C-alpha positions as CSV (number, residue, x, y, z in Angstrom):
1,M,0.0,0.0,0.0
2,T,2.7,2.4,-0.9
3,H,0.4,4.9,-2.8
4,L,-3.0,4.2,-1.3
5,S,-5.6,6.0,-3.4
6,V,-8.9,7.1,-1.9
7,E,-10.8,5.6,-4.8
8,I,-10.0,2.0,-3.8
9,L,-11.1,2.4,-0.2
10,A,-14.3,0.9,1.0
11,A,-16.4,2.4,3.8
12,D,-17.0,0.6,7.1
13,A,-20.4,-0.9,6.5
14,T,-21.0,-1.9,10.1
15,I,-22.1,1.6,11.2
16,E,-25.7,2.5,10.4
17,P,-26.0,6.2,9.9
18,I,-28.3,8.1,12.2
19,T,-29.7,10.1,9.2
20,S,-30.4,9.5,5.6
21,A,-29.3,13.0,4.5
22,G,-27.7,13.5,1.1
23,H,-24.1,14.6,0.6
24,A,-25.1,18.2,0.2
25,Q,-27.1,18.3,3.4
26,L,-24.3,16.5,5.3
27,G,-21.7,18.9,3.9
28,I,-23.8,21.9,5.1
29,A,-24.3,20.1,8.5
30,V,-20.5,19.7,9.0
31,L,-19.8,23.3,8.1
32,A,-22.6,24.5,10.4
33,G,-21.3,22.3,13.3
34,I,-17.7,23.5,12.9
35,A,-18.8,27.1,12.4
36,V,-20.9,27.1,15.6
37,I,-17.9,25.6,17.5
38,V,-15.5,28.3,16.1
39,L,-18.0,31.1,16.8
40,L,-18.7,30.0,20.3
41,I,-15.0,29.6,21.2
42,T,-13.6,32.7,19.5
43,R,-16.5,35.2,19.6
44,F,-18.4,34.3,22.8
45,K,-15.4,32.9,24.6
46,L,-17.4,29.8,25.6
47,H,-15.4,26.8,26.9
48,A,-14.4,24.3,24.2
49,F,-16.2,21.5,26.1
50,L,-19.5,23.3,26.0
51,S,-18.9,24.5,22.4
52,L,-18.2,21.0,21.2
53,I,-21.5,19.7,22.8
54,I,-23.5,22.5,21.1
55,G,-21.7,22.0,17.8
56,S,-22.4,18.3,17.8
57,L,-26.1,18.9,18.4
58,V,-26.2,21.5,15.6
59,L,-24.5,19.1,13.3
60,G,-27.1,16.4,14.1
61,A,-30.0,18.8,13.7
62,V,-28.9,20.2,10.4
63,A,-28.2,16.7,9.1
64,G,-31.8,15.8,9.9
65,A,-30.9,13.2,12.7
66,P,-33.5,12.7,15.5
67,L,-32.3,14.6,18.6
68,D,-32.2,11.4,20.8
69,K,-30.0,9.7,18.3
70,A,-27.6,12.7,18.0
71,I,-27.4,12.8,21.8
72,A,-26.7,9.0,22.0
73,S,-24.0,9.3,19.4
74,F,-22.3,12.2,21.2
75,S,-22.5,10.3,24.6
76,T,-21.1,7.1,23.1
77,G,-18.2,9.0,21.5
78,L,-17.5,10.9,24.7
79,G,-17.5,7.7,26.8
80,T,-15.4,5.7,24.4
81,T,-12.8,8.4,24.0
82,V,-12.4,9.0,27.8
83,A,-12.3,5.2,28.4
84,G,-9.6,4.8,25.8
85,T,-7.4,7.8,26.6
86,G,-8.5,9.3,30.0
87,V,-6.5,7.0,32.2
88,L,-3.4,7.4,30.0
89,I,-3.7,11.2,30.1
90,A,-4.0,11.1,33.9
91,L,-0.9,8.9,34.2
92,G,1.0,11.2,31.9
93,A,0.0,14.2,34.0
94,V,1.2,12.5,37.2
95,L,4.6,11.6,35.6
96,G,5.0,15.1,34.4
97,R,4.2,16.6,37.8
98,L,6.7,14.3,39.6
99,L,9.3,15.3,37.0
100,A,8.7,19.0,37.6
101,D,8.2,19.1,41.4
102,S,11.2,16.8,42.2
103,G,13.5,19.1,40.2
104,G,14.2,16.3,37.7
105,A,13.3,18.6,34.8
106,D,15.6,21.2,36.2
107,R,18.4,18.7,36.5
108,I,18.0,17.8,32.8
109,V,18.0,21.4,31.8
110,D,21.1,22.4,33.9
111,T,23.1,19.3,32.8
112,I,22.6,19.7,29.1
113,L,23.1,23.5,29.2
114,A,26.4,23.0,31.1
115,K,27.7,20.8,28.2
116,A,26.5,23.1,25.4
117,G,28.6,25.9,23.9
118,G,27.4,29.0,21.9
119,K,26.6,27.5,18.5
120,A,25.4,24.3,20.1
121,M,22.8,26.1,22.3
122,P,19.9,25.9,19.9
123,W,20.5,22.2,19.5
124,A,20.7,21.8,23.2
125,M,17.4,23.6,23.6
126,V,15.5,21.3,21.1
127,L,17.0,18.3,22.9
128,I,15.9,19.6,26.3
129,A,12.4,20.3,25.0
130,G,12.1,16.9,23.3
131,I,13.0,15.1,26.6
132,I,10.9,17.3,28.8
133,G,8.0,17.4,26.4
134,L,7.7,13.6,26.1
135,P,5.5,13.1,29.2
136,I,4.4,16.8,29.8
137,F,1.5,18.6,28.1
138,F,2.4,21.5,25.8
139,E,1.1,24.3,28.0
140,V,2.9,22.8,31.1
141,G,6.1,22.5,29.0
142,I,6.0,26.1,28.0
143,V,5.6,27.2,31.6
144,L,8.5,25.0,32.6
145,L,10.9,25.9,29.8
146,I,10.2,29.6,29.1
147,P,12.2,30.7,32.2
148,V,15.1,28.6,31.0
149,V,14.8,30.1,27.5
150,L,14.8,33.6,28.8
151,L,17.7,33.1,31.2
152,V,19.9,31.4,28.5
153,A,19.1,34.1,26.0
154,K,20.0,36.9,28.4
155,R,23.1,35.4,29.9
156,G,24.5,34.2,26.6
157,N,23.5,37.4,24.8
158,F,21.5,35.4,22.2
159,S,18.6,36.5,20.1
160,L,15.4,35.3,21.9
161,M,14.2,33.6,18.7
162,R,17.5,31.7,18.3
163,I,16.9,30.0,21.7
164,G,13.1,30.1,21.9
165,I,12.1,28.6,18.6
166,P,14.1,25.3,19.1
167,A,12.5,24.9,22.5
168,L,9.0,25.6,21.1
169,A,9.6,23.3,18.2
170,G,10.6,20.4,20.4
171,L,7.5,20.8,22.6
172,S,5.1,21.2,19.7
173,V,6.4,18.1,17.8
174,M,6.0,16.0,20.8
175,H,2.6,17.3,21.5
176,G,1.3,16.7,18.0
177,L,2.9,13.4,17.1
178,I,4.0,11.3,20.1
179,P,1.9,9.4,22.6
180,P,1.0,9.7,25.5
181,H,-0.2,13.2,24.5
182,P,-4.0,13.4,24.2
183,G,-4.3,14.1,20.5
184,P,-2.2,11.2,19.2
185,L,-3.7,8.8,21.7
186,A,-7.3,9.8,20.6
187,A,-6.3,9.4,16.9
188,I,-4.8,6.0,17.5
189,D,-7.9,4.9,19.3
190,A,-10.2,6.3,16.5
191,V,-8.4,4.7,13.6
192,H,-7.5,1.5,15.6
193,A,-3.8,2.0,14.9
194,N,-1.0,0.1,16.7
195,L,0.3,2.4,19.5
196,G,3.8,0.9,19.5
197,I,4.4,1.2,15.8
198,T,2.9,4.7,15.8
199,L,5.3,5.7,18.6
200,A,8.3,4.2,16.7
201,L,7.4,5.9,13.4
202,G,6.4,9.1,15.3
203,I,10.0,9.3,16.6
204,V,11.4,8.8,13.1
205,V,9.2,11.7,11.9
206,A,9.7,13.9,14.9
207,V,13.5,14.0,15.0
208,P,14.1,15.6,11.5
209,T,11.0,17.7,11.8
210,A,12.1,19.2,15.1
211,I,15.6,19.8,13.7
212,V,14.3,21.7,10.6
213,A,11.6,23.7,12.5
214,G,13.9,24.3,15.5
215,P,17.6,25.0,15.2
216,L,17.5,25.5,11.4
217,F,14.4,27.7,11.1
218,S,15.5,29.7,14.2
219,R,18.3,31.3,12.1
220,Y,15.7,32.9,9.9
221,A,13.3,33.7,12.7
222,A,16.1,35.5,14.5
223,R,16.6,37.7,11.5
224,W,13.0,38.5,11.0
225,V,12.3,39.2,14.7
226,D,15.4,40.3,16.6
227,I,14.3,40.8,20.1
228,R,15.8,40.4,23.6
229,P,14.2,38.7,26.6
230,P,11.8,41.1,28.3
231,E,13.3,42.1,31.7
232,T,10.1,41.5,33.6
233,M,9.9,37.9,32.6
234,V,13.5,36.7,33.2
235,P,13.8,34.6,36.4
236,E,16.6,34.7,38.9
237,R,17.4,31.0,38.3
238,A,16.5,28.4,35.7
239,S,13.9,26.7,37.9
240,G,12.3,30.0,38.9
241,D,8.8,28.9,37.9
242,L,9.0,25.5,39.5
243,E,7.0,24.9,42.6
244,K,8.8,25.9,45.8
245,R,9.5,23.0,48.1
246,P,8.2,23.0,51.7
247,S,10.8,23.7,54.4
248,D,10.8,20.1,55.6
249,V,12.0,18.8,52.2
250,P,15.7,18.8,51.5
251,A,16.8,21.0,48.6
252,K,18.2,18.2,46.5
253,R,17.4,16.8,43.0
254,P,17.5,13.4,41.3
255,G,20.5,12.6,39.1
256,F,20.5,13.3,35.4
257,A,20.9,9.7,34.2
258,V,18.1,8.3,36.5
259,T,15.8,11.2,35.5
260,V,16.2,10.6,31.8
261,A,15.9,6.8,32.3
262,T,12.6,7.3,34.1
263,V,11.2,9.6,31.4
264,L,12.1,7.2,28.7
265,L,11.0,4.0,30.5
266,P,7.4,3.9,29.1
267,V,8.7,4.7,25.6
268,A,11.2,1.8,25.9
269,M,8.5,-0.6,27.1
270,M,6.0,0.3,24.3
271,L,8.8,0.1,21.7
272,A,9.8,-3.3,22.9
273,K,6.2,-4.5,22.4
274,A,6.1,-3.1,18.9
275,L,9.4,-4.7,17.9
276,T,8.4,-8.0,19.3
277,D,5.1,-7.9,17.4
278,I,7.1,-7.3,14.2
279,V,9.9,-9.8,14.8
280,I,8.0,-12.7,16.4
281,D,4.5,-12.1,15.0
282,N,3.0,-15.0,16.8
283,P,0.2,-14.3,19.3
284,Q,0.7,-17.7,20.9
285,D,4.4,-17.0,21.7
286,A,5.0,-16.6,25.4
287,V,7.5,-13.8,25.0
288,Q,5.2,-11.8,22.7
289,R,2.3,-12.3,25.0
290,A,4.3,-11.1,28.0
291,L,5.6,-8.1,26.2
292,D,2.0,-7.3,24.9
293,V,1.1,-6.9,28.5
294,I,4.2,-5.1,29.7
295,G,4.3,-2.8,26.7
296,S,0.6,-1.8,26.8
297,P,0.2,1.9,27.3
298,L,-1.6,1.5,30.6
299,I,1.0,-0.8,32.1
300,A,4.0,1.2,30.7
301,L,2.8,4.5,32.0
302,L,1.7,3.1,35.4
303,T,5.1,1.4,35.8
304,A,6.8,4.7,35.0
305,V,4.7,6.6,37.5
306,L,5.5,4.0,40.3
307,V,9.2,4.1,39.4
308,A,9.2,7.9,39.4
309,M,7.8,8.0,42.9
310,F,11.1,6.4,44.0
311,T,13.7,7.6,41.4
312,L,12.4,11.2,41.4
313,G,10.3,11.7,44.5
314,R,12.4,9.9,47.1
315,A,15.6,11.3,45.5
316,A,14.3,14.8,46.0
317,G,13.5,14.0,49.7
318,F,9.8,13.6,49.3
319,T,7.9,12.0,52.1
320,R,5.0,9.6,51.4
321,G,2.6,12.4,52.2
322,R,4.4,14.8,49.9
323,T,4.4,12.3,47.1
324,A,0.7,11.6,47.6
325,A,0.0,15.4,47.5
326,T,2.0,15.8,44.3
327,V,0.0,13.0,42.6
328,E,-3.3,14.6,43.8
329,K,-2.3,18.0,42.6
330,S,-1.4,16.6,39.2
331,L,-4.9,15.4,38.5
332,A,-7.0,18.6,39.1
333,P,-5.5,20.6,36.2
334,I,-6.2,18.0,33.6
335,A,-10.0,18.0,34.2
336,G,-10.5,20.5,31.4
337,V,-8.2,18.6,29.1
338,L,-10.2,15.4,29.7
339,L,-13.5,17.1,29.1
340,I,-12.3,18.7,25.9
341,V,-10.9,15.4,24.6
342,G,-14.0,13.6,25.6
343,A,-16.3,16.2,23.9
344,G,-14.0,16.1,20.9
345,G,-14.6,12.3,20.8
346,G,-18.4,13.0,21.0
347,F,-18.2,15.4,18.1
348,K,-16.2,12.8,16.2
349,Q,-18.7,10.1,16.8
350,T,-21.6,12.3,15.7
351,L,-19.7,13.0,12.5
352,V,-19.1,9.3,12.0
353,D,-22.7,8.2,12.8
354,A,-24.1,10.9,10.6
355,G,-22.3,9.2,7.7
356,V,-19.8,12.0,7.1
357,G,-16.9,9.5,6.7
358,Q,-18.9,7.7,4.0
359,M,-19.6,11.0,2.3
360,I,-15.9,11.9,2.2
361,L,-15.1,8.6,0.6
362,D,-17.9,9.0,-2.0
363,V,-17.1,12.6,-2.8
364,S,-13.3,11.9,-3.0
365,K,-13.6,9.0,-5.4
366,G,-11.7,9.8,-8.5
367,W,-9.6,12.5,-6.9
368,H,-6.7,10.1,-7.0
369,L,-5.5,11.7,-3.8
370,S,-3.4,9.9,-1.3
371,A,-5.4,8.9,1.8
372,L,-2.6,10.3,4.0
373,L,-2.7,13.6,2.2
374,L,-6.5,13.8,2.5
375,A,-6.4,13.1,6.2
376,W,-3.7,15.9,6.6
377,L,-5.9,18.4,4.7
378,I,-8.9,17.6,6.8
379,A,-6.9,18.2,10.0
380,V,-5.4,21.4,8.6
381,T,-8.9,22.7,7.9
382,I,-10.2,22.0,11.4
383,R,-7.0,23.4,13.0
384,L,-7.4,26.7,11.1
385,A,-11.0,26.9,12.0
386,T,-10.9,25.9,15.7
387,G,-7.4,26.8,16.8
388,S,-7.1,23.6,18.8
389,A,-4.6,20.9,17.8
390,T,-6.4,18.4,20.0
391,V,-9.8,19.1,18.6
392,A,-8.4,19.0,15.1
393,T,-6.7,15.7,15.7
394,I,-9.8,14.0,17.2
395,S,-12.3,15.4,14.7
396,A,-10.1,14.6,11.7
397,A,-9.4,11.1,13.0
398,G,-13.2,10.5,13.2
399,L,-13.6,11.7,9.6
400,A,-10.6,9.8,8.3
401,A,-11.2,6.6,10.2
402,P,-12.9,4.8,7.2
403,L,-9.7,5.5,5.2
404,A,-7.8,3.1,7.5
405,A,-10.2,0.2,6.7
406,D,-7.9,-1.5,4.2
407,M,-4.6,-0.1,5.4
408,S,-1.6,-2.1,6.7
409,T,-0.5,-1.7,10.3
410,T,2.3,0.7,9.4
411,H,0.1,2.8,7.1
412,G,-2.5,3.0,9.8
413,A,0.2,4.5,12.1
414,L,1.2,6.8,9.3
415,L,-2.4,8.0,9.0
416,V,-2.3,9.0,12.7
417,L,0.9,10.9,12.1
418,A,-0.5,12.6,9.0
419,I,-3.5,13.8,11.1
420,G,-1.1,14.9,13.9
421,C,1.0,16.9,11.4
422,G,-2.1,18.6,10.0
423,S,-3.3,19.5,13.5
424,L,-0.2,21.7,14.0
425,F,-0.6,23.9,10.8
426,F,-0.4,27.7,11.2
427,S,-1.4,28.5,14.8
428,H,-2.9,32.0,14.9
429,V,-5.2,34.2,17.0
430,N,-7.8,31.5,17.8
431,D,-5.1,29.3,19.5
432,A,-4.3,29.7,23.2
433,G,-0.7,28.7,22.5
434,F,-0.3,31.7,20.2
435,W,-1.1,34.1,23.0
436,M,1.0,32.3,25.5
437,V,4.1,32.5,23.3
438,K,3.3,36.2,22.4
439,E,3.0,37.3,26.0
440,Y,6.0,35.3,27.4
441,F,8.3,36.5,24.7
442,G,7.0,40.1,24.7
443,M,6.2,40.1,20.9
444,S,3.5,41.9,18.9
445,V,0.9,39.9,17.0
446,G,2.8,40.4,13.8
447,Q,6.0,39.2,15.3
448,T,4.3,36.1,16.7
449,L,2.8,35.3,13.3
450,K,6.2,35.6,11.6
451,T,7.9,33.3,14.1
452,W,5.7,31.0,16.1
453,S,2.9,30.7,13.4
454,V,5.5,30.0,10.6
455,M,7.3,27.5,12.8
456,E,4.1,25.6,13.4
457,T,3.5,25.5,9.6
458,V,7.1,24.3,9.0
459,I,6.5,21.5,11.5
460,S,3.2,20.5,9.7
461,V,4.7,20.5,6.2
462,V,8.0,18.9,7.0
463,G,6.4,16.3,9.2
464,M,3.9,15.5,6.4
465,G,6.8,15.2,4.0
466,C,8.5,12.7,6.2
467,V,5.2,10.7,6.6
468,M,4.8,10.6,2.8
469,G,8.4,9.5,2.4
470,L,8.0,6.7,4.9
471,S,4.8,5.6,3.1
472,V,7.0,4.7,0.1
473,V,9.5,2.5,2.1
474,V,7.4,0.8,4.8
């Protein structure tokens, strides 16, 4: 399936549409649903969770579906999505909080920066962001790394863009392409892709993409926008934004090697499962069955969290009570993320049950367009409209799920990555990340568009190029 064409794909016939609307009506319904979501989020500042609920109901109503069936579709999608990804998102949040509060993230930053010279600094920043961003949500990663970026730029007399863009690129690539981030996990669940293979191929795509969009692009970004760190935002020390420890906790941090090993543990476990599935390929084999359990996302992340309590928490001097408090505090901030992801899954299921996936297949017959490219374009459109990479990923995965029906395991994983790449395209004024970057770096809207927005577009296009290249050889 090197060049899979849309015209040879068959729709999933097991889903009975909740409406018998024609293609024109369904197309209008999709546009109406997305328009309502965009309007409510951007114009009326309504929370994305509520906006997605209302948008789903509008979609069903315009498509001519009975209200009870539209509600049932949304509820089913919400429940399925939360059940498939909710626990993993929670475990990822716990691991990220332990990494931050123990000083482990600070240890990684300080160690790598101590080894990097002037010209190597942008490369060090993208490496730091890639490691830190693996278990941490994008917004948390920005809060954690921005003080480091500002401090390095000031002390080393660097252009802020030369240091900041690589860090942002590393975080963004991880957020859009690599599990256990919410978007990739939801897409994997929607298209029934293999998580281990998606993770492995995601790393292959992420590395060159982060290099091009980070250290290489930052040379041009620094010329376009030559600014210095805003004085009011520069912390006194690299870990200035990390949570202060209580007086009864010793001021010590876990070692560099053990911190990196803890962060990479779930990745190694999931990759071991994927490699075993490829090499052995015998469900009855005892080794493969054992690694299928050990390398499952739930067990891998749970193991990493339990290990982190000792390798990070105990190393930082945390008592049992302090560790328990850290775990508890890590869960509250992700409530909004879980609700948005769940509502995005509900919107996705409403799209699927209304027959939109079938409509896309029917309309695109004869386009001779690669299924991977079509999925990327769908995600790009939703990203530009809603501003949310997660919403774009989940919605596009629902629309593109029928495209995966006849795909091989590797191409199913590449479909997820194509959607992830599309979800990062050109962040602009309807994206919360846009405003975070603008305010932290003290830039104008125009400067943010020329740097951050272009960087996101470079990630999307270069990443998609890598995906298309891999589709030829795997």
